[in-house]
Steps between C-alpha positions, in 0.01 A plus 500: 500500500505503121876439485470189719228355278703570189804325649290198594366483145856508362592203718195307375602568139855381574366188669270424206791538258716272713240223482550460125745213453814543295482289180869415530452368852202293389712352220774417751244333727365290213847396385619420854183301574559302181841412645323396820662747737281732704802641686672584172196689375467703822874579505488602133202729559668662799823563309308640202316739732821600677684556172222713354469707818874573502491611135192718555656654813825583318306645205300719742819625665658571162185676378473715812867599475470575128187706563678694773802569279290597199291746702817668624690512173341449162133442438573394143712209630185345641333518160798331332505221759127439453538471124804276542294272723223486241744411223664230712163342581388521139829345386466216750148434376617479139791278605265264687262489204773395257650259752165330555460464124838328475426271794144426383364582846192692392 
């Protein structure tokens, strides 16, 4: 059926996206290998993956609950939250830019 083929295609897209390595994990591997510990690099990569999955899961739960509440109550609340998120991300970007200039990272 068409729905079965579409679902299989979605899984292939998810699998292809999962094959792209995380730059942070690669950095951890390089740093741990420079220390000479393969076990440390594997443990670090596993904990990074676990930590990110927990944060993403909690954000998904929070987003689903906020979406449910906003659809029941105020639609304008959703718009305010979206703009607040944009301003927070923009502010963090500016903060990181000035911080990197002070630390001479870039």
